[in-house]
FIKOLDREN-388740 format. One record per residue: x, y, z of N, C-alpha, C in turn. Coordinates in pm, whole numbers, always signed. Example, Ala and Ser with C-alpha at 12.3 -4.5 7.8 and 13.67 -1.06 7.14 Angstrom:
// FIKOLDREN-388740
    nc1    nc2    nc3   cac1   cac2   cac3    cc1    cc2    cc3
  +1319   -569   +780  +1230   -450   +780  +1320   -330   +780
  +1285   -225   +708  +1367   -106   +714  +1290     +3   +787
//
This chain:
// FIKOLDREN-388740
    nc1    nc2    nc3   cac1   cac2   cac3    cc1    cc2    cc3
  -2993  -5168  +1462  -2998  -5024  +1436  -2932  -4946  +1547
  -2960  -4980  +1669  -2901  -4910  +1783  -2749  -4925  +1782
  -2701  -5046  +1745  -2557  -5069  +1744  -2489  -4985  +1637
  -2554  -4973  +1523  -2497  -4893  +1413  -2485  -4747  +1453
  -2586  -4694  +1517  -2581  -4554  +1562  -2473  -4537  +1667
  -2460  -4632  +1758  -2359  -4625  +1863  -2218  -4628  +1804
  -2200  -4713  +1702  -2068  -4721  +1638  -2030  -4588  +1573
  -2129  -4525  +1510  -2102  -4396  +1447  -2063  -4291  +1550
  -2130  -4291  +1662  -2099  -4195  +1768  -1959  -4220  +1823
  -1925  -4350  +1836  -1793  -4386  +1891  -1681  -4345  +1796
  -1708  -4359  +1664  -1604  -4328  +1566  -1588  -4178  +1541
  -1684  -4097  +1582  -1681  -3954  +1552  -1559  -3882  +1608
  -1520  -3902  +1736  -1399  -3835  +1787  -1274  -3875  +1709
  -1267  -4002  +1668  -1150  -4048  +1593  -1141  -3978  +1457
  -1255  -3965  +1391  -1257  -3897  +1260  -1216  -3751  +1275
  -1266  -3687  +1379  -1229  -3547  +1403  -1080  -3532  +1427
  -1021  -3623  +1503   -877  -3618  +1530   -796  -3633  +1401
   -840  -3723  +1312   -770  -3743  +1185   -777  -3618  +1099
   -896  -3556  +1094   -914  -3435  +1014   -827  -3321  +1066
   -824  -3304  +1199   -741  -3200  +1259   -594  -3223  +1230
   -549  -3349  +1235   -409  -3381  +1207   -374  -3349  +1062
   -467  -3381   +969   -443  -3351   +828   -434  -3202   +804
   -521  -3125   +868   -516  -2980   +854   -386  -2923   +907
   -339  -2977  +1020   -213  -2931  +1080    -95  -2959   +988
    -91  -3079   +932    +18  -3115   +842    +15  -3032   +716
   -103  -3004   +665   -116  -2924   +542    -69  -2781   +564
   -101  -2725   +682    -67  -2585   +709    +79  -2568   +744
   +145  -2672   +798   +281  -2656   +848   +389  -2712   +755
   +354  -2798   +665   +458  -2865   +588   +462  -2822   +444
   +586  -2820   +385   +604  -2808   +242   +590  -2670   +182
   +578  -2564   +259   +564  -2430   +205   +687  -2347   +233
   +732  -2273   +132   +846  -2185   +145   +796  -2045   +177
   +843  -1980   +286   +789  -1851   +326   +794  -1745   +217
   +899  -1746   +133   +913  -1641    +32   +851  -1680   -101
   +779  -1789   -108   +716  -1831   -233   +640  -1960   -212
   +524  -1972   -274   +444  -2092   -258   +507  -2213   -328
   +588  -2188   -434   +650  -2295   -509   +798  -2263   -530
   +878  -2366   -563  +1019  -2338   -595  +1035  -2239   -709
   +944  -2242   -807   +951  -2148   -918   +934  -2004   -871
   +839  -1981   -780   +818  -1848   -727   +938  -1802   -644
   +994  -1892   -566  +1111  -1858   -486  +1230  -1826   -575
  +1248  -1902   -682  +1355  -1875   -777  +1339  -1737   -840
  +1216  -1701   -875  +1191  -1569   -933  +1221  -1458   -832
  +1190  -1482   -705  +1218  -1383   -601  +1368  -1365   -584
  +1444  -1476   -582  +1590  -1465   -572  +1648  -1390   -691
  +1596  -1415   -809  +1646  -1346   -928  +1620  -1197   -919
  +1501  -1159   -869  +1469  -1017   -853  +1562   -950   -753
  +1599  -1022   -648  +1690   -967   -547  +1831   -951   -602
  +1875  -1047   -683  +2013  -1051   -729  +2037   -974   -859
  +1936   -903   -908  +1953   -820  -1027  +1914   -676   -993
  +1936   -586  -1088  +1903   -446  -1067  +2028   -360  -1059
  +2011   -230  -1087  +2125   -138  -1090  +2108    -22   -993
  +2009    -31   -904  +1986    +77   -809  +2054    +49   -676
  +2087   +157   -607  +2135   +149   -470  +2044   +231   -383
  +2095   +342   -329  +2013   +434   -248  +1953   +539   -340
  +1824   +552   -337  +1753   +654   -415  +1677   +744   -317
  +1680   +876   -341  +1604   +966   -255  +1497  +1037   -338
  +1391  +1076   -270  +1282  +1149   -333  +1245  +1266   -244
  +1237  +1385   -303  +1204  +1506   -228  +1053  +1528   -229
  +1001  +1574   -116   +860  +1608   -109   +831  +1725   -204
   +718  +1722   -275   +686  +1833   -366   +673  +1968   -295
   +635  +1967   -169   +608  +2092    -96   +713  +2129     +6
   +804  +2036    +37   +906  +2061   +139  +1042  +2015    +89
  +1133  +2108    +49  +1117  +2253    +70  +1021  +2316    -31
   +953  +2423    +11   +861  +2492    -79   +940  +2577   -179
   +883  +2606   -295   +956  +2687   -393   +971  +2833   -353
   +882  +2883   -264   +885  +3025   -226   +841  +3039    -81
   +924  +3109     +1   +887  +3134   +140   +935  +3273   +181
   +877  +3325   +289   +929  +3446   +353  +1042  +3409   +447
  +1131  +3504   +471  +1248  +3475   +553  +1215  +3446   +698
  +1100  +3490   +746  +1064  +3465   +885   +991  +3331   +903
   +967  +3262   +794   +901  +3132   +802  +1004  +3020   +822
   +956  +2911   +874  +1040  +2792   +891  +1068  +2730   +754
  +1194  +2691   +731  +1230  +2619   +609  +1242  +2471   +643
  +1158  +2392   +581  +1150  +2249   +612  +1171  +2169   +483
  +1255  +2067   +491  +1279  +1977   +377  +1256  +1834   +424
  +1173  +1761   +350  +1146  +1620   +378  +1210  +1536   +269
  +1292  +1442   +311  +1366  +1357   +217  +1328  +1212   +242
  +1273  +1146   +140  +1243  +1003   +149  +1360   +925    +94
  +1409   +830   +171  +1527   +750   +134  +1484   +607   +110
  +1521   +554     -5  +1485   +417    -42  +1611   +337    -72
  +1629   +225     -3  +1740   +134    -32  +1690    +30   -133
  +1715    +56   -262  +1662    -28   -369  +1756   -140   -409
  +1877   -140   -356  +1970   -249   -385  +1952   -363   -286
  +2047   -456   -285  +2033   -573   -196  +2137   -576    -84
  +2197   -458    -53  +2295   -451    +54  +2237   -372   +171
  +2242   -429   +291  +2189   -362   +410  +2284   -251   +455
  +2227   -136   +489  +2307    -20   +529  +2301     +1   +679
  +2418     -2   +744  +2428    +33   +885  +2421   +185   +898
  +2408   +233  +1022  +2394   +377  +1044  +2512   +456   +990
  +2632   +400   +995  +2753   +471   +951  +2782   +452   +803
  +2696   +382   +730  +2721   +349   +590  +2659   +446   +491
  +2570   +534   +536  +2497   +618   +441  +2456   +749   +507
  +2476   +862   +434  +2441   +993   +486  +2376  +1079   +378
  +2287  +1167   +424  +2228  +1268   +336  +2269  +1404   +389
  +2310  +1492   +298  +2355  +1625   +337  +2302  +1727   +236
  +2266  +1846   +285  +2219  +1953   +196  +2328  +2059   +188
  +2366  +2094    +66  +2466  +2198    +43  +2408  +2298    -58
  +2492  +2395    -97  +2451  +2491   -199  +2390  +2619   -144
  +2408  +2645    -14  +2352  +2766    +46  +2450  +2821   +149
  +2429  +2946   +185  +2510  +3013   +287  +2456  +2977   +425
  +2534  +2905   +508  +2485  +2867   +641  +2465  +2985   +735
  +2515  +3104   +697  +2486  +3224   +776  +2347  +3279   +746
  +2289  +3234   +635  +2154  +3278   +598  +2051  +3171   +635
  +2075  +3049   +587  +1988  +2936   +625  +2057  +2867   +743
  +2005  +2889   +860  +2073  +2849   +984  +2009  +2722  +1043
  +2053  +2691  +1165  +1991  +2582  +1240  +2042  +2444  +1206
  +2161  +2435  +1149  +2216  +2302  +1119  +2152  +2236  +1000
  +2100  +2317   +907  +2034  +2264   +787  +2131  +2181   +702
  +2261  +2206   +717  +2361  +2137   +636  +2431  +2023   +709
  +2383  +1987   +827  +2447  +1879   +904  +2411  +1744   +841
  +2509  +1656   +813  +2480  +1525   +755  +2392  +1442   +849
  +2300  +1368   +789  +2210  +1280   +866  +2221  +1138   +812
  +2219  +1042   +902  +2229   +902   +861  +2102   +857   +791
  +2119   +782   +682  +2004   +727   +609  +1924   +630   +696
  +1991   +566   +792  +1926   +467   +877  +1882   +527  +1010
  +1877   +660  +1020  +1838   +726  +1144  +1700   +676  +1190
  +1694   +634  +1317  +1570   +581  +1371  +1547   +435  +1341
  +1628   +376  +1251  +1613   +235  +1214  +1727   +151  +1270
  +1848   +205  +1269  +1965   +126  +1303  +2024    +62  +1180
  +1940     -8  +1103  +1981    -70   +976  +1873    -42   +873
  +1912    +11   +758  +1819    +31   +648  +1840    -85   +550
  +1753   -182   +559  +1771   -307   +483  +1749   -286   +334
  +1826   -361   +255  +1804   -366   +112  +1696   -467    +80
  +1673   -489    -49  +1569   -583    -88  +1614   -726    -60
  +1518   -811    -29  +1542   -953     -5  +1419  -1030    -49
  +1420  -1161    -35  +1308  -1243    -85  +1179  -1216    -10
  +1186  -1154   +108  +1066  -1121   +182  +1020   -978   +156
  +1107   -896   +100  +1075   -756    +71  +1149   -715    -56
  +1084   -730   -171  +1150   -708   -299  +1168   -560   -332
  +1111   -471   -251  +1123   -327   -276  +1232   -260   -192
  +1284   -328    -92  +1380   -266     -1  +1310   -180   +102
  +1387   -121   +193  +1331    -42   +303  +1333   +106   +272
  +1244   +180   +341  +1228   +324   +320  +1235   +397   +453
  +1299   +514   +453  +1306   +600   +571  +1277   +742   +527
  +1245   +829   +623  +1221   +970   +592  +1297  +1057   +691
  +1368  +1155   +638  +1442  +1249   +721  +1383  +1388   +707
  +1385  +1463   +819  +1334  +1600   +819  +1449  +1696   +851
  +1477  +1787   +757  +1577  +1891   +778  +1503  +2022   +806
  +1547  +2092   +911  +1471  +2207   +957  +1562  +2327   +985
  +1521  +2443   +933  +1584  +2570   +969  +1473  +2658  +1026
  +1478  +2690  +1156  +1366  +2763  +1221  +1332  +2894  +1151
  +1433  +2965  +1105  +1408  +3088  +1029  +1532  +3124   +949
  +1512  +3202   +845  +1621  +3244   +757  +1660  +3387   +793
  +1789  +3414   +795  +1839  +3547   +830  +1897  +3612   +704
  +1820  +3697   +641  +1872  +3769   +524  +1955  +3889   +570
  +2067  +3915   +505  +2149  +4032   +542  +2073  +4163   +517
  +2122  +4270   +579  +2063  +4402   +559  +2063  +4438   +410
  +1951  +4496   +366  +1931  +4545   +229  +1933  +4433   +125
  +1919  +4309   +171  +1900  +4196    +79  +1755  +4153    +89
  +1684  +4162    -21  +1540  +4139    -20  +1499  +4005    -82
  +1597  +3936   -139  +1564  +3808   -202  +1690  +3721   -208
  +1673  +3592   -182  +1785  +3497   -185  +1737  +3372   -259
  +1814  +3329   -360  +1770  +3219   -448  +1874  +3106   -454
  +1891  +3031   -347  +1989  +2922   -351  +1934  +2801   -428
  +2025  +2726   -489  +1990  +2597   -549  +2034  +2490   -450
  +1939  +2438   -373  +1972  +2339   -270  +2015  +2208   -336
  +2126  +2156   -287  +2183  +2033   -343  +2174  +1922   -237
  +2091  +1822   -262  +2072  +1711   -169  +2165  +1598   -213
  +2264  +1571   -130  +2369  +1474   -167  +2356  +1348    -80
  +2354  +1233   -146  +2360  +1106    -74  +2500  +1047    -93
  +2562  +1008    +17  +2695   +947    +16  +2683   +814    +91
  +2713   +705    +25  +2696   +577    +94  +2797   +474    +48
  +2826   +382   +138  +2911   +268   +107  +2823   +151    +66
  +2860    +87    -44  +2777    -24    -92  +2866   -139   -135
  +2809   -258   -134  +2881   -377   -178  +2792   -456   -274
  +2851   -498   -383  +2781   -578   -483  +2848   -713   -494
  +2768   -819   -496  +2821   -954   -518  +2759  -1011   -646
  +2845  -1049   -739  +2801  -1113   -863  +2846  -1258   -860
  +2752  -1350   -871  +2783  -1493   -879  +2743  -1539  -1018
  +2840  -1539  -1109  +2812  -1565  -1250  +2854  -1707  -1286
  +2763  -1791  -1337  +2802  -1928  -1376  +2890  -1927  -1500
  +3004  -1995  -1492  +3097  -2005  -1606  +3130  -2152  -1629
  +3164  -2184  -1752  +3207  -2320  -1786  +3359  -2325  -1791
  +3419  -2422  -1724  +3564  -2443  -1728  +3591  -2585  -1779
  +3703  -2599  -1849  +3736  -2729  -1910  +3887  -2750  -1907
  +3938  -2828  -1811  +4084  -2848  -1800  +4143  -2923  -1920
  +4060  -2992  -1997  +4107  -3063  -2117  +4038  -3006  -2241
  +4041  -2874  -2251  +3965  -2805  -2356  +4002  -2851  -2497
  +4130  -2875  -2522  +4175  -2911  -2655  +4197  -3061  -2675
  +4161  -3141  -2576  +4195  -3283  -2583  +4073  -3375  -2591
  +3955  -3325  -2563  +3835  -3409  -2562  +3734  -3349  -2658
  +3665  -3432  -2732  +3567  -3383  -2828  +3448  -3321  -2757
  +3380  -3230  -2826  +3268  -3158  -2765  +3153  -3251  -2728
  +3140  -3366  -2799  +3032  -3459  -2767  +3048  -3522  -2629
  +3170  -3519  -2576  +3196  -3579  -2445  +3183  -3479  -2331
  +3146  -3353  -2363  +3146  -3247  -2262  +3004  -3204  -2227
  +2988  -3167  -2101  +2857  -3117  -2056  +2840  -2968  -2085
  +2952  -2895  -2107  +2945  -2754  -2141  +3072  -2714  -2214
  +3069  -2599  -2279  +3184  -2547  -2352  +3217  -2408  -2301
  +3342  -2379  -2264  +3377  -2245  -2216  +3343  -2137  -2319
  +3279  -2031  -2273  +3243  -1921  -2361  +3227  -1794  -2278
  +3233  -1680  -2345  +3214  -1551  -2277  +3072  -1541  -2224
  +3058  -1470  -2111  +2928  -1463  -2043  +2886  -1318  -2026
  +2766  -1285  -2065  +2711  -1152  -2041  +2647  -1147  -1903
  +2642  -1029  -1845  +2582  -1013  -1712  +2501   -884  -1708
  +2415   -867  -1808  +2334   -744  -1816  +2231   -742  -1705
  +2190   -619  -1668  +2085   -605  -1568  +2134   -581  -1428
  +2266   -587  -1404  +2319   -559  -1273  +2300   -672  -1174
  +2358   -653  -1055  +2350   -754   -948  +2299   -696   -817
  +2213   -594   -826  +2154   -538   -704  +2231   -422   -646
  +2304   -346   -730  +2379   -229   -685  +2416   -143   -805
  +2455    -17   -783  +2487    +72   -894  +2619    +43   -964
  +2704    -40   -904  +2826    -87   -969  +2818   -239   -978
  +2852   -294  -1093  +2840   -438  -1106  +2923   -493  -1221
  +2914   -624  -1240  +2982   -694  -1349  +2896   -683  -1473
  +2956   -639  -1585  +2882   -626  -1710  +2902   -746  -1802
  +3019   -808  -1797  +3045   -928  -1878  +3173   -994  -1830
  +3190  -1122  -1869  +3309  -1198  -1832  +3360  -1273  -1954
  +3488  -1252  -1986  +3552  -1329  -2091  +3620  -1451  -2032
  +3604  -1567  -2094  +3657  -1693  -2043  +3756  -1751  -2143
  +3878  -1781  -2098  +3980  -1843  -2183  +4045  -1958  -2107
  +4057  -2074  -2173  +4121  -2191  -2113  +4261  -2208  -2170
  +4357  -2237  -2080  +4496  -2262  -2119  +4543  -2386  -2046
  +4513  -2502  -2103  +4544  -2627  -2035  +4459  -2640  -1910
  +4525  -2662  -1796  +4453  -2673  -1670  +4434  -2542  -1600
  +4446  -2430  -1674  +4428  -2297  -1617  +4314  -2225  -1689
  +4241  -2145  -1613  +4134  -2062  -1670  +4166  -1916  -1643
  +4151  -1833  -1745  +4173  -1690  -1729  +4041  -1619  -1755
  +4004  -1529  -1663  +3878  -1456  -1673  +3906  -1307  -1686
  +3848  -1245  -1786  +3850  -1100  -1800  +3715  -1048  -1751
  +3716   -987  -1634  +3593   -946  -1567  +3574   -796  -1587
  +3470   -760  -1659  +3442   -620  -1689  +3347   -561  -1586
  +3391   -451  -1524  +3316   -382  -1419  +3261   -251  -1476
  +3139   -213  -1437  +3080    -90  -1490  +3003    -15  -1382
  +3006   +118  -1393  +2918   +204  -1314  +2784   +205  -1385
  +2685   +138  -1329  +2556   +119  -1394  +2454   +224  -1354
  +2491   +311  -1259  +2400   +416  -1212  +2439   +551  -1269
  +2382   +657  -1212  +2406   +793  -1261  +2495   +873  -1167
  +2549   +809  -1061  +2630   +880   -963  +2779   +863   -985
  +2855   +910   -887  +3001   +906   -890  +3053   +795   -800
  +3145   +714   -851  +3207   +607   -774  +3330   +662   -704
  +3345   +629   -575  +3462   +667   -497  +3519   +545   -427
  +3644   +555   -387  +3707   +449   -309  +3628   +424   -181
  +3618   +298   -136  +3547   +269    -11  +3614   +330   +111
  +3737   +383    +96  +3808   +446   +206  +3802   +598   +200
  +3725   +653   +109  +3710   +798    +98  +3617   +849   +208
  +3624   +982   +242  +3534  +1037   +345  +3389  +1015   +309
  +3310   +973   +406  +3170   +938   +378  +3072  +1030   +448
  +3092  +1054   +578  +2992  +1127   +656  +2974  +1271   +608
  +3083  +1339   +570  +3074  +1478   +528  +3120  +1494   +384
  +3087  +1394   +299  +3145  +1394   +164  +3091  +1508    +79
  +2977  +1567   +117  +2924  +1680    +41  +3011  +1803    +50
  +3090  +1814   +157  +3177  +1930   +176  +3324  +1892   +194
  +3354  +1763   +191  +3492  +1718   +207  +3567  +1730    +75
  +3696  +1748    +84  +3778  +1752    -38  +3810  +1608    -78
  +3773  +1572   -199  +3797  +1437   -249  +3927  +1435   -328
  +4016  +1345   -291  +4144  +1332   -362  +4121  +1263   -496
  +4207  +1298   -593  +4197  +1235   -725  +4213  +1083   -713
  +4299  +1042   -620  +4325   +898   -603  +4202   +822   -554
  +4100   +894   -504  +3978   +828   -456  +3873   +812   -565
  +3887   +883   -676  +3785   +882   -779  +3783   +750   -855
  +3662   +697   -879  +3639   +582   -967  +3717   +458   -924
  +3737   +440   -794  +3811   +322   -746  +3717   +225   -676
  +3726    +99   -717  +3644     -8   -660  +3735   -118   -608
  +3715   -156   -483  +3790   -269   -429  +3719   -398   -468
  +3798   -500   -505  +3737   -624   -553  +3800   -746   -486
  +3726   -856   -491  +3775   -987   -450  +3707  -1089   -540
  +3784  -1185   -592  +3731  -1283   -687  +3760  -1423   -637
  +3658  -1509   -642  +3672  -1650   -605  +3607  -1736   -713
  +3661  -1855   -732  +3601  -1954   -822  +3577  -2081   -743
  +3451  -2121   -733  +3417  -2236   -650  +3494  -2361   -692
  +3515  -2378   -823  +3580  -2500   -870  +3726  -2484   -904
  +3797  -2385   -848  +3938  -2366   -882  +4013  -2293   -772
  +4146  -2294   -782  +4232  -2224   -685  +4297  -2105   -754
  +4298  -1990   -688  +4346  -1865   -745  +4497  -1869   -768
  +4538  -1824   -888  +4680  -1803   -917  +4714  -1657   -890
  +4646  -1566   -958  +4665  -1423   -931  +4554  -1343   -999
  +4541  -1217   -955  +4448  -1122  -1016  +4522   -991  -1041
  +4484   -923  -1145  +4538   -792  -1177  +4420   -696  -1198
  +4432   -575  -1143  +4542   -513  -1068  +4570   -588   -936
  +4697   -594   -902  +4740   -675   -788  +4702   -615   -653
  +4676   -485   -648  +4640   -424   -519  +4492   -439   -487
  +4418   -513   -572  +4275   -541   -553  +4188   -416   -561
  +4237   -314   -632  +4157   -197   -664  +4154   -180   -815
  +4034   -167   -872  +4021   -143  -1015  +3976     +1  -1035
  +4040    +71  -1127  +4005   +210  -1158  +3913   +211  -1281
  +3799   +278  -1268  +3706   +288  -1379  +3746   +405  -1469
  +3739   +383  -1598  +3766   +486  -1697  +3643   +499  -1785
  +3582   +620  -1783  +3453   +638  -1851  +3348   +537  -1803
  +3356   +509  -1673  +3255   +421  -1612  +3283   +273  -1626
  +3397   +233  -1682  +3425    +91  -1704  +3567    +57  -1658
  +3583    -66  -1609  +3714   -114  -1568  +3725   -264  -1591
  +3845   -318  -1581  +3866   -459  -1610  +3955   -524  -1504
  +3917   -645  -1463  +3995   -729  -1372  +4031   -855  -1449
  +4155   -900  -1439  +4198  -1024  -1504  +4247  -1120  -1396
  +4183  -1237  -1387  +4218  -1337  -1284  +4244  -1472  -1350
  +4342  -1545  -1294  +4374  -1679  -1341  +4356  -1779  -1227
  +4305  -1897  -1262  +4281  -2003  -1164  +4332  -2136  -1218
  +4384  -2220  -1127  +4410  -2360  -1160  +4279  -2436  -1153
  +4255  -2521  -1255  +4130  -2596  -1263  +4160  -2744  -1247
  +4108  -2807  -1140  +4134  -2950  -1121  +4039  -3036  -1206
  +4067  -3164  -1211  +3977  -3257  -1278  +4014  -3280  -1422
  +3930  -3360  -1491  +3957  -3395  -1630  +3833  -3384  -1716
  +3734  -3309  -1673  +3611  -3293  -1751  +3559  -3151  -1736
  +3481  -3108  -1833  +3422  -2975  -1831  +3306  -2971  -1733
  +3291  -2858  -1665  +3178  -2841  -1574  +3150  -2693  -1553
  +3030  -2665  -1505  +2990  -2527  -1477  +3006  -2499  -1329
  +3057  -2380  -1297  +3080  -2342  -1157  +3065  -2191  -1143
  +3025  -2141  -1028  +3008  -1996  -1013  +3140  -1922   -992
  +3157  -1813  -1066  +3266  -1718  -1043  +3207  -1606   -958
  +3261  -1587   -839  +3203  -1493   -742  +3291  -1369   -735
  +3231  -1253   -767  +3303  -1126   -768  +3239  -1035   -664
  +3317   -995   -562  +3270   -902   -459  +3329   -764   -486
  +3242   -662   -488  +3283   -525   -514  +3247   -437   -396
  +3340   -351   -352  +3319   -262   -238  +3355   -121   -282
  +3264    -24   -258  +3285   +111   -310  +3197   +210   -235
  +3231   +337   -246  +3143   +445   -203  +3074   +503   -326
  +2955   +556   -305  +2877   +607   -418  +2812   +739   -378
  +2816   +836   -469  +2763   +970   -442  +2665  +1009   -551
  +2547  +1055   -510  +2447  +1108   -603  +2392  +1237   -548
  +2347  +1326   -636  +2291  +1453   -591  +2162  +1486   -665
  +2075  +1559   -596  +1946  +1602   -649  +1928  +1748   -608
  +1888  +1833   -700  +1879  +1976   -671  +1734  +2023   -664
  +1713  +2130   -587  +1581  +2191   -574  +1599  +2341   -553
  +1549  +2427   -645  +1560  +2573   -625  +1461  +2622   -521
  +1503  +2722   -444  +1418  +2783   -342  +1435  +2936   -351
  +1323  +3007   -344  +1329  +3154   -341  +1283  +3200   -203
  +1370  +3279   -137  +1340  +3333     -3  +1325  +3483    -15
  +1212  +3535    +27  +1179  +3676    +10  +1174  +3744   +148
  +1224  +3867   +153  +1222  +3946   +276  +1078  +3974   +318
  +1048  +3951   +445   +913  +3978   +496   +892  +4129   +504
   +781  +4181   +449   +757  +4326   +457   +746  +4373   +602
   +806  +4487   +629   +803  +4544   +765   +686  +4642   +778
//
């Protein structure tokens, strides 16, 4: 009996060590930070890579107030949300207020402010943050100066967001270098047109892709669309002061593009200057690739889009002369 008790006491530290080791291995191994299972991680990636939003702003219900006296401070609070999947540097996004006389509403109320002010980078959505990042800007006019014999001023304040954004669409397509020479039973896939509804994490994206095989060449008709409610501008158009800058016609509805096919080598793309012009919110890119091999296979067609985007939100304000 004494020996049995002694053996149990001797084995106790060993058992504890084994249990601690098992707990350590369980806590440290086999878990993905952005999802407990591959299925959850896949769903998170899909949520990040879809959507049609970019930068969205929301105005405080009380700031600016609908009615103030001219001797009161005019304060506007703007909440900025990066709902797409592209990270914004300080120079990539600005908010500006227009629609008023700066001689009346003073104090730099119309000076553009960076969306990433105080952050450095306003991150878009990712697998660790599916909502994207949020910032808040405060626009302040210490007091309003109404001209002599003017007792009321009713500007419609226009809150304009101007930002540079990039969208990447990685759309799986089937290519077949021997499309007309091998029976369908011998193929793993058949080339066909591909829809791309739901966006790719930005207000401009790929809406559909037409696929045509010509021997060992593949031709893709890539349809681009403005999926948001704002205005598309060239990525080289003025950004910081776009609310008051003169926009050239040549800058309107222009998107810079780049197209790659993982399983092929590029022959050419049209338009050749790598800028597509949107007409009624839609544009088309046509690219041809040499396809190696002798069997059908699926491969991603990667379309990178670079553009500036402008949206505006209005808020009426009534400013009344303070009684003397």
